[in-house]
Backbone bond lengths (Angstrom), bond angles and torsions (degrees), N, CA, C in turn:
res aa  C-N    CA-C-N  psi(-1)  N-CA   C-N-CA  omega(-1)  CA-C   N-CA-C  phi
1 M - - - 1.441 - - 1.553 109.07 -
2 S 1.311 116.55 137.41 1.479 120.05 -177.26 1.548 110.62 -72.74
3 R 1.311 113.04 159.56 1.469 120.42 176.11 1.544 111.27 -59.41
4 K 1.313 117.15 -41.00 1.460 119.95 -179.20 1.526 110.30 -64.09
5 M 1.336 117.53 -42.21 1.463 120.17 -179.39 1.538 109.37 -64.12
6 R 1.336 117.30 -39.44 1.472 118.63 178.05 1.537 109.86 -62.41
7 E 1.348 114.84 -41.73 1.504 118.12 178.32 1.515 111.58 -64.69
8 D 1.356 116.85 -40.54 1.460 119.86 179.01 1.519 111.90 -65.34
9 E 1.330 117.07 -36.97 1.475 120.14 175.82 1.516 110.70 -61.72
10 A 1.375 114.55 -44.46 1.475 118.58 -177.00 1.533 110.01 -65.71
11 K 1.315 117.33 -40.64 1.486 121.05 -177.58 1.522 111.04 -69.28
12 S 1.311 116.53 -42.19 1.495 120.39 -173.28 1.516 113.60 -91.59
13 H 1.331 116.69 -19.53 1.457 121.84 -173.91 1.532 111.91 62.73
14 L 1.354 115.57 28.83 1.437 121.62 178.18 1.533 107.88 -117.26
15 P 1.349 117.21 147.23 1.482 120.17 -178.90 1.558 110.17 -70.18
16 A 1.319 114.98 150.55 1.452 121.92 -178.65 1.519 112.58 -53.95
17 A 1.323 117.68 -40.36 1.467 120.25 -177.47 1.535 110.30 -63.14
18 L 1.336 117.32 -39.49 1.469 120.62 177.62 1.528 110.73 -68.47
19 L 1.338 115.71 -43.91 1.469 119.04 178.76 1.533 109.94 -59.33
20 L 1.307 118.04 -41.05 1.443 122.54 178.43 1.558 110.54 -62.43
21 E 1.315 116.33 -45.29 1.482 120.52 177.04 1.518 112.20 -60.95
22 L 1.318 116.52 -44.21 1.478 120.34 178.81 1.539 110.29 -63.48
23 G 1.313 116.21 -37.17 1.467 121.47 178.05 1.503 110.96 -64.83
24 L 1.315 117.46 -42.62 1.467 121.73 178.72 1.514 111.83 -66.57
25 Q 1.313 117.19 -36.30 1.493 120.09 175.74 1.533 109.89 -65.21
26 S 1.329 116.29 -40.03 1.479 120.17 179.25 1.523 108.53 -66.71
27 L 1.311 118.63 -40.80 1.418 122.32 178.64 1.552 110.13 -60.95
28 D 1.304 116.35 -42.81 1.466 122.10 179.77 1.538 109.48 -57.33
29 Y 1.339 117.34 -47.49 1.442 121.75 177.98 1.520 111.29 -60.48
30 M 1.337 115.79 -46.11 1.465 120.12 -178.82 1.509 112.20 -60.25
31 L 1.353 117.06 -39.88 1.452 120.60 -179.72 1.533 111.49 -69.21
32 Q 1.326 116.99 -26.76 1.480 119.29 175.90 1.544 109.09 -70.52
33 V 1.329 116.59 -41.15 1.454 122.06 -177.34 1.520 112.69 -77.68
34 C 1.335 114.87 -36.55 1.475 121.28 -174.68 1.528 109.11 -137.88
35 P 1.357 117.57 76.27 1.460 120.40 -178.74 1.535 110.73 -64.44
36 P 1.357 115.81 162.18 1.432 120.64 176.44 1.538 111.24 -50.50
37 R 1.291 115.60 144.32 1.469 125.67 178.61 1.521 113.09 76.81
38 T 1.357 117.03 6.05 1.462 118.81 173.39 1.500 107.62 -68.07
39 R 1.341 117.36 131.11 1.465 120.93 177.84 1.527 107.84 -79.22
40 I 1.326 115.34 122.63 1.468 120.99 -176.99 1.514 108.97 -122.61
41 T 1.311 114.72 165.32 1.462 121.44 171.52 1.524 107.70 -118.48
42 L 1.303 117.46 134.08 1.473 121.77 178.23 1.547 108.39 -104.92
43 L 1.308 115.48 127.45 1.444 122.06 173.66 1.527 109.60 -114.49
44 T 1.305 117.52 125.87 1.453 121.07 -178.38 1.521 111.69 -108.27
45 E 1.314 115.71 154.19 1.468 121.67 172.87 1.521 108.16 -77.49
46 I 1.292 117.11 142.42 1.454 122.10 177.39 1.522 109.61 -64.53
47 K 1.347 116.21 -40.64 1.473 120.85 -172.80 1.539 114.13 -70.44
48 L 1.319 117.87 -29.95 1.440 120.64 -174.75 1.532 110.91 -152.96
49 Q 1.297 116.38 122.24 1.446 119.39 -177.69 1.516 114.89 -117.05
50 L 1.348 117.60 -14.59 1.457 122.74 179.16 1.518 110.44 -129.91
51 D 1.347 117.02 147.70 1.452 119.79 174.52 1.524 109.23 -93.50
52 F 1.321 115.93 -177.38 1.458 122.43 -179.21 1.548 111.73 -55.33
53 W 1.316 116.17 -33.63 1.467 123.00 -175.67 1.523 109.53 -87.19
54 L 1.360 118.84 5.73 1.452 126.17 -179.38 1.519 112.88 67.10
55 R 1.329 116.41 27.91 1.475 121.06 175.58 1.545 107.04 -89.53
56 Q 1.319 115.68 141.80 1.488 118.43 179.08 1.546 108.51 -70.02
57 L 1.336 114.73 133.84 1.449 121.12 174.96 1.529 106.89 -99.03
58 A 1.311 116.33 128.64 1.468 119.23 -178.69 1.504 109.44 -158.29
59 Y 1.347 112.66 159.90 1.475 120.97 168.03 1.513 104.34 -90.25
60 V 1.332 115.76 130.01 1.459 120.98 -179.52 1.510 108.38 -100.05
61 I 1.330 115.88 112.93 1.445 121.89 -178.90 1.510 109.45 -98.17
62 L 1.338 115.61 121.84 1.477 120.93 -179.67 1.523 110.86 -81.43
63 P 1.351 117.45 165.54 1.452 120.82 179.05 1.536 113.39 -56.30
64 S 1.327 117.77 -26.81 1.464 122.61 179.48 1.521 111.99 -74.85
65 G 1.342 116.15 -12.25 1.472 121.35 -174.87 1.485 112.15 95.58
66 E 1.341 119.06 -9.31 1.453 122.02 179.09 1.528 109.67 -73.94
67 C 1.323 115.10 153.77 1.455 121.17 179.26 1.528 107.59 -98.68
68 L 1.349 116.20 120.17 1.462 120.45 -178.50 1.538 110.85 -61.51
69 N 1.324 118.25 -38.09 1.458 121.30 177.97 1.515 110.65 -54.71
70 E 1.335 115.24 -47.66 1.468 121.03 -178.82 1.511 111.64 -65.28
71 L 1.340 117.92 -41.58 1.459 121.21 179.04 1.528 110.36 -62.84
72 L 1.335 117.81 -42.53 1.447 120.21 179.68 1.525 112.19 -62.77
73 I 1.336 116.14 -41.53 1.467 120.25 -178.93 1.513 111.08 -71.32
74 E 1.318 118.31 -47.80 1.476 119.63 -176.21 1.519 112.42 -67.67
75 N 1.324 117.47 -20.84 1.466 120.14 178.02 1.529 112.36 -99.46
76 G 1.313 117.14 6.37 1.477 121.85 172.20 1.508 114.13 80.83
77 W 1.337 118.33 18.18 1.474 121.32 -179.93 1.509 113.06 -99.24
78 A 1.306 118.23 -6.28 1.461 124.48 174.92 1.523 106.13 -148.50
79 K 1.306 116.71 167.61 1.472 119.62 177.87 1.509 110.42 -131.04
80 A 1.297 113.43 155.97 1.486 121.71 177.48 1.538 106.21 -74.90
81 S 1.321 115.56 133.58 1.444 120.11 -179.91 1.536 110.59 -124.31
82 H 1.290 116.73 138.33 1.475 121.30 178.10 1.541 109.10 -93.71
83 S 1.323 118.21 9.09 1.458 120.64 -178.53 1.513 113.48 -69.59
84 Y 1.325 116.48 -25.76 1.460 121.73 179.76 1.516 110.33 -131.96
85 Y 1.321 115.20 153.46 1.473 118.94 179.75 1.531 109.90 -63.25
86 C 1.342 114.65 134.84 1.454 122.73 178.11 1.528 107.34 -151.06
87 S 1.308 117.56 116.07 1.445 120.88 -178.46 1.541 112.01 -64.01
88 M 1.334 116.35 -19.79 1.473 122.32 -178.45 1.543 111.24 -97.06
89 L 1.327 119.36 11.49 1.438 120.98 -171.09 1.513 113.20 -58.56
90 T 1.320 118.50 -44.88 1.462 120.26 -179.16 1.524 111.96 -59.61
91 E 1.331 116.11 -44.76 1.471 119.65 178.43 1.514 111.37 -66.20
92 Y 1.368 116.00 -40.79 1.453 120.06 -179.55 1.538 111.29 -66.36
93 Q 1.304 117.52 -37.44 1.473 121.81 177.60 1.549 108.92 -62.99
94 S 1.312 117.29 -40.33 1.450 121.71 177.83 1.531 111.27 -63.53
95 L 1.332 116.31 -45.58 1.460 120.66 176.31 1.516 111.65 -60.66
96 N 1.344 116.35 -41.41 1.439 121.61 178.55 1.511 112.32 -62.57
97 F 1.333 115.62 -43.47 1.473 119.66 178.74 1.522 111.59 -61.70
98 E 1.344 115.99 -41.10 1.462 120.46 178.81 1.534 110.98 -65.95
99 A 1.334 118.71 -40.83 1.457 122.49 178.45 1.521 109.76 -62.10
100 K 1.324 116.38 -40.65 1.465 121.12 178.80 1.528 110.70 -65.38
101 Q 1.314 116.94 -44.53 1.463 121.86 -179.34 1.555 111.73 -64.10
102 Q 1.326 115.20 -34.70 1.474 121.09 -178.58 1.540 112.63 -90.55
103 H 1.345 116.39 1.20 1.503 121.72 179.59 1.526 110.80 55.30
104 R 1.305 116.43 51.11 1.456 121.20 177.26 1.517 111.30 -94.87
105 G 1.343 115.86 149.82 1.473 121.76 172.66 1.524 111.74 57.93
106 N 1.323 115.76 -129.05 1.469 120.29 -178.91 1.507 113.55 -59.79
107 Y 1.324 115.68 -25.23 1.479 119.78 -178.33 1.527 112.26 -71.92
108 L 1.348 117.32 -4.59 1.472 119.52 170.53 1.508 109.92 -68.82
109 S 1.356 116.11 -30.39 1.476 122.02 -173.46 1.534 112.52 -101.46
110 V 1.305 117.78 -34.41 1.453 121.85 -173.59 1.514 111.35 -136.95
111 D 1.326 116.01 161.42 1.477 120.84 175.83 1.518 113.04 -88.37
112 V 1.336 115.70 -23.09 1.453 121.41 -178.54 1.534 107.89 -147.06
113 F 1.284 114.70 145.44 1.475 119.97 174.37 1.479 110.55 -148.67
């Protein structure tokens, strides 16, 4: 098991197998909204462009003008995190709270992830 998975288990108090399943369900949704070869635009924050794992942090803008990050959060397939700077954090936390209240996406299976 990877170090990140162990950390995710500790943070969420969910077993790795369930976290993996939730991640695959989220991926499924993302591929429906943004299939491979979709032309996207990446917008990065000036203050922070990489996370601890050296992954690029960005807002993913779809050809429709919608923000993939926002769609994932409002549909319960991702959550707002205060771990990294995000100018949209307050709005994303509100969308996350609503998704949780409405039992959307991953919140159909768990209360927290």
